[in-house]
C-alpha positions, 0 to 999 in steps of 0.5 A: 486529507493527511496519509501516512505511508508505510514503505514510503521510499518505494516506487509506489510510495513515492508517485502516491506522495507525488499525486497527493502533495500535488493535489494538496495533501500531506503526506508523512513517509515512513522510512527505515534510513535517514539516507531516504530522506532527501529522495523522500522530501524531493517528492513532496512529502515528510520523511519519518524514521521508523523501521517497519520490522524492529519497532513496535506498534506504540513506535509505529503509532508515534511514526504514523502521527496525527493523520486521516488515512494510512497506506500500507505500501511496504514490501520484503522486495524480490530479493528477499527470502521467506522470512521477511515475507512473513515480517514485512508483507504480513507483520507489517501490514498487522502492525500498521493496523494496530498502530492505526487504532493507536493512533486514531486512524480509522481509513487505511488502505493496503497494497496486496497482490493479484493471486493473494491468498492465505490459503494458497498452496505450495512452497516457493518463496513467490508462494509464501508472498502470496499467502503473508498477502493473503493473511494481511488481506483478511486481518485488515477486512477483520479489522473493522477500520474503513479498509480498501484492498487494492491487488494490482497484477505484474508491475512495470515502471512505464509512464502511467495511463490514468486508465486502468480495469478492474478485471486481471487477466494472466500475463497482464501489466500495470504501471507504478504510477497508476497504482499509486494514482488508484490508491489517491482517488481510494483515499478520496472516495469514501465509496471504496471503503469495504472494497477490494480490487483487483488492478489491471492496465486497461481503457477505463479511467481510474475514477470511472473503474472504481465507481463501478 
């Protein structure tokens, strides 16, 4: 499988690149700075330069290239303001939908967030983030692409366990490595197309959990 990852220098994206390449897949990691290329290569992926916010859909489609699937793993980050929640977490995801169409790619997996809701109330930055993520999810679900929405709870940098639950409880957490492993399973399993998974650390092997 050939996969393009938007937000390729993020922790989840780097874990995903490593997992996929170890499985024999090819990965194009889309990043916005050439200084990130070496780290991307260390995880087995091919770095591709493209600024998700500045590029138009045509340029992003060129960065995506000839692949079998795209993954949206980009995010404005915890230190960013409400404007970038809109331009990255929503706008970037929507732009990747258009780019995928232009590139002839039908498979799209998005890293969303637990609580993402286009109608979420509140004006704090995190409220804006949840609305942006919710609107991105809705756009993808309505796109006609073969989509999967992965909505993790609070993220940690603990080593992955390979086990999850699809029931998110207050205060639950999950290692970023396990989110990446879940995405890898989604990409390999056609039955996950059209599905939305709330994801937390748990006791069930990932493949078994996603199989229901």
